[in-house]
N, CA, C and O atoms as a CHARMM CRD file, in Angstrom:
* protein
*
  316
    1    1 MET  N     46.22400 -79.57500 -49.65600 PROA 1      0.00000
    2    1 MET  CA    45.80300 -79.64100 -48.26600 PROA 1      0.00000
    3    1 MET  C     46.99100 -80.03900 -47.38600 PROA 1      0.00000
    4    1 MET  O     47.76000 -80.93800 -47.72600 PROA 1      0.00000
    5    2 ARG  N     47.12200 -79.36700 -46.27600 PROA 2      0.00000
    6    2 ARG  CA    48.21800 -79.66500 -45.35700 PROA 2      0.00000
    7    2 ARG  C     47.97900 -80.99200 -44.65100 PROA 2      0.00000
    8    2 ARG  O     46.84000 -81.38000 -44.39200 PROA 2      0.00000
    9    3 GLU  N     49.05800 -81.67100 -44.34900 PROA 3      0.00000
   10    3 GLU  CA    48.97100 -82.93100 -43.61700 PROA 3      0.00000
   11    3 GLU  C     49.29000 -82.69600 -42.15600 PROA 3      0.00000
   12    3 GLU  O     50.10000 -81.83400 -41.81400 PROA 3      0.00000
   13    4 LYS  N     48.64800 -83.46700 -41.30200 PROA 4      0.00000
   14    4 LYS  CA    48.95800 -83.39500 -39.88100 PROA 4      0.00000
   15    4 LYS  C     50.28400 -84.09700 -39.63100 PROA 4      0.00000
   16    4 LYS  O     50.62000 -85.08000 -40.29200 PROA 4      0.00000
   17    5 LYS  N     51.03600 -83.57000 -38.65600 PROA 5      0.00000
   18    5 LYS  CA    52.33300 -84.13000 -38.28300 PROA 5      0.00000
   19    5 LYS  C     52.32800 -84.46100 -36.80400 PROA 5      0.00000
   20    5 LYS  O     51.60800 -83.84600 -36.01700 PROA 5      0.00000
   21    6 HSD  N     53.13900 -85.44000 -36.43900 PROA 6      0.00000
   22    6 HSD  CA    53.30800 -85.75300 -35.02600 PROA 6      0.00000
   23    6 HSD  C     54.18300 -84.67600 -34.40400 PROA 6      0.00000
   24    6 HSD  O     55.32500 -84.47100 -34.81600 PROA 6      0.00000
   25    7 CYS  N     53.63700 -83.99400 -33.41100 PROA 7      0.00000
   26    7 CYS  CA    54.34100 -82.89700 -32.74800 PROA 7      0.00000
   27    7 CYS  C     54.39100 -83.14500 -31.25100 PROA 7      0.00000
   28    7 CYS  O     53.52300 -83.80300 -30.67700 PROA 7      0.00000
   29    8 THR  N     55.42100 -82.60500 -30.64000 PROA 8      0.00000
   30    8 THR  CA    55.50400 -82.58600 -29.19000 PROA 8      0.00000
   31    8 THR  C     55.23800 -81.15200 -28.75500 PROA 8      0.00000
   32    8 THR  O     55.82300 -80.20700 -29.28300 PROA 8      0.00000
   33    9 VAL  N     54.35100 -81.01200 -27.78900 PROA 9      0.00000
   34    9 VAL  CA    53.94300 -79.70000 -27.29700 PROA 9      0.00000
   35    9 VAL  C     54.28600 -79.61200 -25.82000 PROA 9      0.00000
   36    9 VAL  O     53.91800 -80.48300 -25.03200 PROA 9      0.00000
   37   10 LEU  N     54.99000 -78.55600 -25.45400 PROA 10     0.00000
   38   10 LEU  CA    55.36800 -78.31400 -24.07100 PROA 10     0.00000
   39   10 LEU  C     54.52800 -77.17400 -23.53100 PROA 10     0.00000
   40   10 LEU  O     54.58100 -76.06000 -24.05400 PROA 10     0.00000
   41   11 ALA  N     53.75400 -77.44100 -22.48800 PROA 11     0.00000
   42   11 ALA  CA    52.92500 -76.40700 -21.85500 PROA 11     0.00000
   43   11 ALA  C     53.66000 -75.87200 -20.63300 PROA 11     0.00000
   44   11 ALA  O     54.37100 -76.61000 -19.95100 PROA 11     0.00000
   45   12 PHE  N     53.48300 -74.58500 -20.36500 PROA 12     0.00000
   46   12 PHE  CA    54.20200 -73.92300 -19.27900 PROA 12     0.00000
   47   12 PHE  C     53.24200 -73.38600 -18.22400 PROA 12     0.00000
   48   12 PHE  O     52.06900 -73.13100 -18.49700 PROA 12     0.00000
   49   13 TYR  N     53.76400 -73.22300 -17.02200 PROA 13     0.00000
   50   13 TYR  CA    52.97900 -72.66400 -15.92600 PROA 13     0.00000
   51   13 TYR  C     52.68200 -71.18300 -16.14600 PROA 13     0.00000
   52   13 TYR  O     51.59000 -70.70700 -15.83800 PROA 13     0.00000
   53   14 THR  N     53.67200 -70.45500 -16.68600 PROA 14     0.00000
   54   14 THR  CA    53.51900 -69.00700 -16.83200 PROA 14     0.00000
   55   14 THR  C     53.96200 -68.54800 -18.21800 PROA 14     0.00000
   56   14 THR  O     54.71600 -69.23800 -18.90400 PROA 14     0.00000
   57   15 THR  N     53.48900 -67.38900 -18.61000 PROA 15     0.00000
   58   15 THR  CA    53.91100 -66.77800 -19.86600 PROA 15     0.00000
   59   15 THR  C     55.40600 -66.48500 -19.83500 PROA 15     0.00000
   60   15 THR  O     56.08400 -66.59100 -20.85700 PROA 15     0.00000
   61   16 THR  N     55.91000 -66.12300 -18.68900 PROA 16     0.00000
   62   16 THR  CA    57.34800 -65.85600 -18.53400 PROA 16     0.00000
   63   16 THR  C     58.16200 -67.09500 -18.88800 PROA 16     0.00000
   64   16 THR  O     59.19200 -66.99600 -19.55500 PROA 16     0.00000
   65   17 ASP  N     57.69800 -68.26700 -18.44000 PROA 17     0.00000
   66   17 ASP  CA    58.39200 -69.51800 -18.77500 PROA 17     0.00000
   67   17 ASP  C     58.35400 -69.78600 -20.27600 PROA 17     0.00000
   68   17 ASP  O     59.34800 -70.22200 -20.85600 PROA 17     0.00000
   69   18 ALA  N     57.21400 -69.52600 -20.90200 PROA 18     0.00000
   70   18 ALA  CA    57.07300 -69.74600 -22.34800 PROA 18     0.00000
   71   18 ALA  C     58.02900 -68.83800 -23.12600 PROA 18     0.00000
   72   18 ALA  O     58.68600 -69.28700 -24.06500 PROA 18     0.00000
   73   19 ILE  N     58.10600 -67.58100 -22.74200 PROA 19     0.00000
   74   19 ILE  CA    59.00100 -66.63200 -23.41100 PROA 19     0.00000
   75   19 ILE  C     60.46300 -67.01100 -23.16700 PROA 19     0.00000
   76   19 ILE  O     61.30100 -66.86700 -24.05700 PROA 19     0.00000
   77   20 ALA  N     60.76300 -67.49100 -21.97100 PROA 20     0.00000
   78   20 ALA  CA    62.13000 -67.93700 -21.66600 PROA 20     0.00000
   79   20 ALA  C     62.52100 -69.11900 -22.55600 PROA 20     0.00000
   80   20 ALA  O     63.66300 -69.20400 -23.00800 PROA 20     0.00000
   81   21 MET  N     61.58000 -70.02600 -22.80800 PROA 21     0.00000
   82   21 MET  CA    61.86000 -71.16200 -23.69200 PROA 21     0.00000
   83   21 MET  C     62.11400 -70.67500 -25.11500 PROA 21     0.00000
   84   21 MET  O     63.02500 -71.16000 -25.78400 PROA 21     0.00000
   85   22 GLU  N     61.32200 -69.73000 -25.57300 PROA 22     0.00000
   86   22 GLU  CA    61.52100 -69.18400 -26.92000 PROA 22     0.00000
   87   22 GLU  C     62.91500 -68.56500 -27.04500 PROA 22     0.00000
   88   22 GLU  O     63.61100 -68.78500 -28.03600 PROA 22     0.00000
   89   23 LYS  N     63.31200 -67.80100 -26.04700 PROA 23     0.00000
   90   23 LYS  CA    64.62600 -67.15600 -26.06600 PROA 23     0.00000
   91   23 LYS  C     65.74800 -68.19100 -26.01800 PROA 23     0.00000
   92   23 LYS  O     66.71100 -68.10000 -26.78000 PROA 23     0.00000
   93   24 LYS  N     65.62700 -69.17000 -25.13000 PROA 24     0.00000
   94   24 LYS  CA    66.64500 -70.20800 -24.97800 PROA 24     0.00000
   95   24 LYS  C     66.80700 -71.00300 -26.27700 PROA 24     0.00000
   96   24 LYS  O     67.92700 -71.28800 -26.69900 PROA 24     0.00000
   97   25 CYS  N     65.69200 -71.35500 -26.90100 PROA 25     0.00000
   98   25 CYS  CA    65.74700 -72.12200 -28.14400 PROA 25     0.00000
   99   25 CYS  C     66.36700 -71.31300 -29.27100 PROA 25     0.00000
  100   25 CYS  O     67.11100 -71.85700 -30.08600 PROA 25     0.00000
  101   26 ALA  N     66.07300 -70.03300 -29.32700 PROA 26     0.00000
  102   26 ALA  CA    66.67200 -69.17100 -30.34900 PROA 26     0.00000
  103   26 ALA  C     68.18700 -69.09000 -30.15300 PROA 26     0.00000
  104   26 ALA  O     68.94500 -69.14800 -31.12100 PROA 26     0.00000
  105   27 GLU  N     68.62400 -68.95600 -28.90300 PROA 27     0.00000
  106   27 GLU  CA    70.05600 -68.86300 -28.59900 PROA 27     0.00000
  107   27 GLU  C     70.80000 -70.14300 -28.97200 PROA 27     0.00000
  108   27 GLU  O     71.94800 -70.09100 -29.41300 PROA 27     0.00000
  109   28 GLN  N     70.14600 -71.29500 -28.79400 PROA 28     0.00000
  110   28 GLN  CA    70.79500 -72.58300 -29.02000 PROA 28     0.00000
  111   28 GLN  C     70.40800 -73.22000 -30.35900 PROA 28     0.00000
  112   28 GLN  O     70.73700 -74.37800 -30.61500 PROA 28     0.00000
  113   29 SER  N     69.71500 -72.46600 -31.20800 PROA 29     0.00000
  114   29 SER  CA    69.26800 -72.95300 -32.51800 PROA 29     0.00000
  115   29 SER  C     68.45900 -74.24700 -32.41900 PROA 29     0.00000
  116   29 SER  O     68.62500 -75.16500 -33.22100 PROA 29     0.00000
  117   30 ILE  N     67.58700 -74.29500 -31.42400 PROA 30     0.00000
  118   30 ILE  CA    66.68300 -75.42800 -31.26700 PROA 30     0.00000
  119   30 ILE  C     65.39900 -75.09000 -32.01100 PROA 30     0.00000
  120   30 ILE  O     64.79600 -74.04800 -31.75100 PROA 30     0.00000
  121   31 PRO  N     64.96800 -75.95000 -32.93300 PROA 31     0.00000
  122   31 PRO  CA    63.78200 -75.64000 -33.72800 PROA 31     0.00000
  123   31 PRO  C     62.49400 -75.67700 -32.90600 PROA 31     0.00000
  124   31 PRO  O     62.42200 -76.32400 -31.86100 PROA 31     0.00000
  125   32 GLY  N     61.49300 -74.97400 -33.39800 PROA 32     0.00000
  126   32 GLY  CA    60.19100 -74.95400 -32.75600 PROA 32     0.00000
  127   32 GLY  C     59.63400 -73.54500 -32.76600 PROA 32     0.00000
  128   32 GLY  O     60.25700 -72.61000 -33.27000 PROA 32     0.00000
  129   33 ARG  N     58.42800 -73.41300 -32.18900 PROA 33     0.00000
  130   33 ARG  CA    57.82000 -72.08500 -32.11700 PROA 33     0.00000
  131   33 ARG  C     56.75900 -72.06300 -31.03800 PROA 33     0.00000
  132   33 ARG  O     56.22100 -73.09900 -30.64600 PROA 33     0.00000
  133   34 LEU  N     56.46800 -70.85600 -30.56300 PROA 34     0.00000
  134   34 LEU  CA    55.38300 -70.68100 -29.60000 PROA 34     0.00000
  135   34 LEU  C     54.05300 -70.72400 -30.33800 PROA 34     0.00000
  136   34 LEU  O     53.90500 -70.16100 -31.42300 PROA 34     0.00000
  137   35 ILE  N     53.09100 -71.40300 -29.72600 PROA 35     0.00000
  138   35 ILE  CA    51.74100 -71.48300 -30.29100 PROA 35     0.00000
  139   35 ILE  C     50.73600 -71.30100 -29.15900 PROA 35     0.00000
  140   35 ILE  O     51.07900 -71.47500 -27.99000 PROA 35     0.00000
  141   36 PRO  N     49.50500 -70.95200 -29.49900 PROA 36     0.00000
  142   36 PRO  CA    48.46300 -70.97800 -28.46300 PROA 36     0.00000
  143   36 PRO  C     48.27200 -72.42800 -28.00300 PROA 36     0.00000
  144   36 PRO  O     48.41800 -73.35500 -28.79900 PROA 36     0.00000
  145   37 ILE  N     47.95600 -72.61800 -26.76000 PROA 37     0.00000
  146   37 ILE  CA    47.74900 -73.97500 -26.21800 PROA 37     0.00000
  147   37 ILE  C     46.68100 -74.70000 -27.04200 PROA 37     0.00000
  148   37 ILE  O     45.57800 -74.17700 -27.20300 PROA 37     0.00000
  149   38 PRO  N     46.98200 -75.88500 -27.56200 PROA 38     0.00000
  150   38 PRO  CA    45.95000 -76.64000 -28.28800 PROA 38     0.00000
  151   38 PRO  C     44.81500 -77.04900 -27.34500 PROA 38     0.00000
  152   38 PRO  O     45.03700 -77.24300 -26.15000 PROA 38     0.00000
  153   39 ARG  N     43.63300 -77.17600 -27.86900 PROA 39     0.00000
  154   39 ARG  CA    42.48400 -77.49300 -27.01000 PROA 39     0.00000
  155   39 ARG  C     42.56600 -78.88900 -26.39700 PROA 39     0.00000
  156   39 ARG  O     41.85600 -79.18100 -25.43500 PROA 39     0.00000
  157   40 GLN  N     43.42500 -79.75700 -26.94300 PROA 40     0.00000
  158   40 GLN  CA    43.60200 -81.09300 -26.36800 PROA 40     0.00000
  159   40 GLN  C     44.30000 -81.04200 -25.00900 PROA 40     0.00000
  160   40 GLN  O     44.25100 -82.00900 -24.24900 PROA 40     0.00000
  161   41 ILE  N     44.94500 -79.92400 -24.70600 PROA 41     0.00000
  162   41 ILE  CA    45.67400 -79.76600 -23.44100 PROA 41     0.00000
  163   41 ILE  C     44.90100 -78.79500 -22.55000 PROA 41     0.00000
  164   41 ILE  O     44.54500 -77.69400 -22.97300 PROA 41     0.00000
  165   42 THR  N     44.65200 -79.21000 -21.33700 PROA 42     0.00000
  166   42 THR  CA    43.93900 -78.33700 -20.39300 PROA 42     0.00000
  167   42 THR  C     44.88100 -77.92400 -19.27600 PROA 42     0.00000
  168   42 THR  O     44.60700 -78.14500 -18.09600 PROA 42     0.00000
  169   43 ALA  N     45.98400 -77.32900 -19.66500 PROA 43     0.00000
  170   43 ALA  CA    46.97600 -76.88900 -18.68400 PROA 43     0.00000
  171   43 ALA  C     47.68000 -75.67000 -19.25200 PROA 43     0.00000
  172   43 ALA  O     47.54000 -75.33900 -20.42900 PROA 43     0.00000
  173   44 GLY  N     48.41700 -75.03000 -18.41700 PROA 44     0.00000
  174   44 GLY  CA    49.31100 -74.00900 -18.89600 PROA 44     0.00000
  175   44 GLY  C     48.76400 -72.60600 -18.89600 PROA 44     0.00000
  176   44 GLY  O     47.62800 -72.33900 -18.50500 PROA 44     0.00000
  177   45 CYS  N     49.62700 -71.72000 -19.35400 PROA 45     0.00000
  178   45 CYS  CA    49.37500 -70.28200 -19.32300 PROA 45     0.00000
  179   45 CYS  C     48.67500 -69.79400 -20.57700 PROA 45     0.00000
  180   45 CYS  O     48.32200 -68.61800 -20.66500 PROA 45     0.00000
  181   46 GLY  N     48.47000 -70.65900 -21.53800 PROA 46     0.00000
  182   46 GLY  CA    47.87400 -70.23800 -22.79600 PROA 46     0.00000
  183   46 GLY  C     48.85000 -70.30100 -23.95300 PROA 46     0.00000
  184   46 GLY  O     48.44400 -70.20500 -25.11200 PROA 46     0.00000
  185   47 LEU  N     50.14600 -70.46300 -23.65500 PROA 47     0.00000
  186   47 LEU  CA    51.17400 -70.60300 -24.68500 PROA 47     0.00000
  187   47 LEU  C     51.88800 -71.93600 -24.51300 PROA 47     0.00000
  188   47 LEU  O     52.01800 -72.45200 -23.40300 PROA 47     0.00000
  189   48 ALA  N     52.34900 -72.48400 -25.64100 PROA 48     0.00000
  190   48 ALA  CA    53.08400 -73.75000 -25.61400 PROA 48     0.00000
  191   48 ALA  C     54.19600 -73.69300 -26.64700 PROA 48     0.00000
  192   48 ALA  O     54.13500 -72.91100 -27.59600 PROA 48     0.00000
  193   49 TRP  N     55.21100 -74.52500 -26.45900 PROA 49     0.00000
  194   49 TRP  CA    56.29600 -74.64700 -27.42300 PROA 49     0.00000
  195   49 TRP  C     56.01400 -75.88800 -28.25500 PROA 49     0.00000
  196   49 TRP  O     55.79600 -76.97200 -27.71400 PROA 49     0.00000
  197   50 ARG  N     56.01900 -75.72300 -29.57700 PROA 50     0.00000
  198   50 ARG  CA    55.70500 -76.82100 -30.48600 PROA 50     0.00000
  199   50 ARG  C     56.92100 -77.13900 -31.33300 PROA 50     0.00000
  200   50 ARG  O     57.58900 -76.24500 -31.85100 PROA 50     0.00000
  201   51 MET  N     57.19900 -78.43400 -31.46600 PROA 51     0.00000
  202   51 MET  CA    58.25400 -78.91300 -32.35200 PROA 51     0.00000
  203   51 MET  C     57.87400 -80.31100 -32.81400 PROA 51     0.00000
  204   51 MET  O     57.03100 -80.95900 -32.19300 PROA 51     0.00000
  205   52 THR  N     58.48600 -80.78800 -33.89900 PROA 52     0.00000
  206   52 THR  CA    58.17600 -82.14200 -34.32800 PROA 52     0.00000
  207   52 THR  C     58.67800 -83.11300 -33.26500 PROA 52     0.00000
  208   52 THR  O     59.58900 -82.79700 -32.50000 PROA 52     0.00000
  209   53 THR  N     58.08600 -84.27100 -33.23000 PROA 53     0.00000
  210   53 THR  CA    58.49400 -85.27000 -32.25100 PROA 53     0.00000
  211   53 THR  C     59.95300 -85.67400 -32.46700 PROA 53     0.00000
  212   53 THR  O     60.67700 -85.92100 -31.50300 PROA 53     0.00000
  213   54 GLU  N     60.38200 -85.74200 -33.71700 PROA 54     0.00000
  214   54 GLU  CA    61.77700 -86.07900 -34.01300 PROA 54     0.00000
  215   54 GLU  C     62.72900 -85.01800 -33.45800 PROA 54     0.00000
  216   54 GLU  O     63.76600 -85.34400 -32.87900 PROA 54     0.00000
  217   55 GLU  N     62.36700 -83.75300 -33.63900 PROA 55     0.00000
  218   55 GLU  CA    63.19000 -82.66100 -33.10800 PROA 55     0.00000
  219   55 GLU  C     63.22500 -82.70900 -31.58600 PROA 55     0.00000
  220   55 GLU  O     64.27000 -82.47800 -30.97700 PROA 55     0.00000
  221   56 TYR  N     62.08600 -83.00900 -30.97600 PROA 56     0.00000
  222   56 TYR  CA    62.03700 -83.09300 -29.51400 PROA 56     0.00000
  223   56 TYR  C     62.98200 -84.17300 -29.01100 PROA 56     0.00000
  224   56 TYR  O     63.73300 -83.94700 -28.06200 PROA 56     0.00000
  225   57 GLU  N     62.95200 -85.33700 -29.63500 PROA 57     0.00000
  226   57 GLU  CA    63.84200 -86.42300 -29.20900 PROA 57     0.00000
  227   57 GLU  C     65.30900 -86.02200 -29.36600 PROA 57     0.00000
  228   57 GLU  O     66.14300 -86.38100 -28.53400 PROA 57     0.00000
  229   58 GLN  N     65.62000 -85.29000 -30.41400 PROA 58     0.00000
  230   58 GLN  CA    66.99200 -84.84300 -30.65600 PROA 58     0.00000
  231   58 GLN  C     67.46500 -83.83900 -29.60900 PROA 58     0.00000
  232   58 GLN  O     68.61900 -83.88600 -29.18300 PROA 58     0.00000
  233   59 PHE  N     66.58500 -82.93200 -29.19000 PROA 59     0.00000
  234   59 PHE  CA    66.96900 -81.84100 -28.29200 PROA 59     0.00000
  235   59 PHE  C     66.41300 -82.00200 -26.87200 PROA 59     0.00000
  236   59 PHE  O     66.49600 -81.07200 -26.06900 PROA 59     0.00000
  237   60 ARG  N     65.86200 -83.14000 -26.56600 PROA 60     0.00000
  238   60 ARG  CA    65.21500 -83.36200 -25.26900 PROA 60     0.00000
  239   60 ARG  C     66.12500 -83.03900 -24.08400 PROA 60     0.00000
  240   60 ARG  O     65.71200 -82.33500 -23.16200 PROA 60     0.00000
  241   61 THR  N     67.33500 -83.53600 -24.10000 PROA 61     0.00000
  242   61 THR  CA    68.26400 -83.30000 -22.99800 PROA 61     0.00000
  243   61 THR  C     68.54800 -81.81900 -22.83500 PROA 61     0.00000
  244   61 THR  O     68.56800 -81.31300 -21.71300 PROA 61     0.00000
  245   62 ASP  N     68.76800 -81.11500 -23.94000 PROA 62     0.00000
  246   62 ASP  CA    69.02500 -79.66700 -23.88000 PROA 62     0.00000
  247   62 ASP  C     67.84000 -78.92900 -23.25800 PROA 62     0.00000
  248   62 ASP  O     68.02500 -78.02800 -22.44000 PROA 62     0.00000
  249   63 LEU  N     66.62800 -79.31400 -23.64800 PROA 63     0.00000
  250   63 LEU  CA    65.43100 -78.66900 -23.10900 PROA 63     0.00000
  251   63 LEU  C     65.27600 -78.95100 -21.62100 PROA 63     0.00000
  252   63 LEU  O     64.93300 -78.05600 -20.84800 PROA 63     0.00000
  253   64 GLU  N     65.52800 -80.19400 -21.21900 PROA 64     0.00000
  254   64 GLU  CA    65.40300 -80.55400 -19.80300 PROA 64     0.00000
  255   64 GLU  C     66.45100 -79.84700 -18.95100 PROA 64     0.00000
  256   64 GLU  O     66.18400 -79.50800 -17.79800 PROA 64     0.00000
  257   65 GLN  N     67.63300 -79.62300 -19.50200 PROA 65     0.00000
  258   65 GLN  CA    68.70400 -78.97200 -18.76100 PROA 65     0.00000
  259   65 GLN  C     68.58700 -77.45300 -18.75700 PROA 65     0.00000
  260   65 GLN  O     69.38000 -76.77300 -18.10700 PROA 65     0.00000
  261   66 SER  N     67.60200 -76.91600 -19.47700 PROA 66     0.00000
  262   66 SER  CA    67.44900 -75.46200 -19.55000 PROA 66     0.00000
  263   66 SER  C     67.01900 -74.86000 -18.21900 PROA 66     0.00000
  264   66 SER  O     67.24400 -73.67400 -17.97500 PROA 66     0.00000
  265   67 GLY  N     66.40300 -75.66300 -17.35700 PROA 67     0.00000
  266   67 GLY  CA    65.92900 -75.15700 -16.07100 PROA 67     0.00000
  267   67 GLY  C     64.57600 -74.47400 -16.16000 PROA 67     0.00000
  268   67 GLY  O     64.08800 -73.95100 -15.15800 PROA 67     0.00000
  269   68 ILE  N     63.96500 -74.46400 -17.32100 PROA 68     0.00000
  270   68 ILE  CA    62.65200 -73.83800 -17.49300 PROA 68     0.00000
  271   68 ILE  C     61.58800 -74.87800 -17.14500 PROA 68     0.00000
  272   68 ILE  O     61.54100 -75.94400 -17.75900 PROA 68     0.00000
  273   69 PRO  N     60.73600 -74.57700 -16.16400 PROA 69     0.00000
  274   69 PRO  CA    59.73500 -75.56500 -15.75100 PROA 69     0.00000
  275   69 PRO  C     58.66200 -75.79000 -16.81800 PROA 69     0.00000
  276   69 PRO  O     58.07100 -74.84300 -17.33700 PROA 69     0.00000
  277   70 VAL  N     58.42900 -77.04800 -17.12800 PROA 70     0.00000
  278   70 VAL  CA    57.40200 -77.44100 -18.09400 PROA 70     0.00000
  279   70 VAL  C     56.27500 -78.10100 -17.31200 PROA 70     0.00000
  280   70 VAL  O     56.51100 -79.04500 -16.55800 PROA 70     0.00000
  281   71 GLN  N     55.07000 -77.61600 -17.48700 PROA 71     0.00000
  282   71 GLN  CA    53.92300 -78.16300 -16.76200 PROA 71     0.00000
  283   71 GLN  C     53.47200 -79.49000 -17.35400 PROA 71     0.00000
  284   71 GLN  O     53.13900 -80.41900 -16.61800 PROA 71     0.00000
  285   72 GLN  N     53.46100 -79.58400 -18.68300 PROA 72     0.00000
  286   72 GLN  CA    52.98300 -80.79400 -19.33200 PROA 72     0.00000
  287   72 GLN  C     53.65500 -80.94900 -20.68200 PROA 72     0.00000
  288   72 GLN  O     53.88800 -79.96600 -21.38600 PROA 72     0.00000
  289   73 THR  N     53.96700 -82.18900 -21.04200 PROA 73     0.00000
  290   73 THR  CA    54.48500 -82.52000 -22.36400 PROA 73     0.00000
  291   73 THR  C     53.48700 -83.47000 -23.00600 PROA 73     0.00000
  292   73 THR  O     53.07700 -84.45500 -22.39200 PROA 73     0.00000
  293   74 ALA  N     53.09400 -83.17400 -24.24400 PROA 74     0.00000
  294   74 ALA  CA    52.11100 -84.02000 -24.92800 PROA 74     0.00000
  295   74 ALA  C     52.52300 -84.22900 -26.37400 PROA 74     0.00000
  296   74 ALA  O     53.05500 -83.32900 -27.02400 PROA 74     0.00000
  297   75 GLU  N     52.26700 -85.43300 -26.86200 PROA 75     0.00000
  298   75 GLU  CA    52.44900 -85.72100 -28.27300 PROA 75     0.00000
  299   75 GLU  C     51.09400 -85.63900 -28.94100 PROA 75     0.00000
  300   75 GLU  O     50.15500 -86.33000 -28.54500 PROA 75     0.00000
  301   76 LEU  N     50.98900 -84.78500 -29.96300 PROA 76     0.00000
  302   76 LEU  CA    49.72200 -84.55000 -30.63500 PROA 76     0.00000
  303   76 LEU  C     49.90500 -84.61100 -32.14800 PROA 76     0.00000
  304   76 LEU  O     51.01100 -84.42400 -32.65400 PROA 76     0.00000
  305   77 LEU  N     48.84700 -84.86400 -32.84600 PROA 77     0.00000
  306   77 LEU  CA    48.82400 -84.81900 -34.29400 PROA 77     0.00000
  307   77 LEU  C     48.23800 -83.45800 -34.68300 PROA 77     0.00000
  308   77 LEU  O     47.04200 -83.21900 -34.51300 PROA 77     0.00000
  309   78 LEU  N     49.08800 -82.56900 -35.20700 PROA 78     0.00000
  310   78 LEU  CA    48.68500 -81.18700 -35.50100 PROA 78     0.00000
  311   78 LEU  C     49.03200 -80.79900 -36.92700 PROA 78     0.00000
  312   78 LEU  O     49.89600 -81.40900 -37.55700 PROA 78     0.00000
  313   79 TYR  N     48.34700 -79.77600 -37.42900 PROA 79     0.00000
  314   79 TYR  CA    48.67200 -79.22700 -38.74100 PROA 79     0.00000
  315   79 TYR  C     49.89700 -78.37700 -38.63600 PROA 79     0.00000
  316   79 TYR  O     50.34600 -77.81500 -39.63500 PROA 79     0.00000
């Protein structure tokens, strides 16, 4: 059985912003992936960027400096 992990989820205003984050992270080798918005979050375009909380803390400055608007950041326990 899979264990839940502490994850940081970034919700975006638009799908364009979500895709831009995916592209930016791929270019800069920042770990994570696009996921459907978890039901715990009631914001966003329907897509979110998910990464472990440890990875988020490591790359937080890079993500903030990307210029991609993030509507909400949440720490969740996810599979």
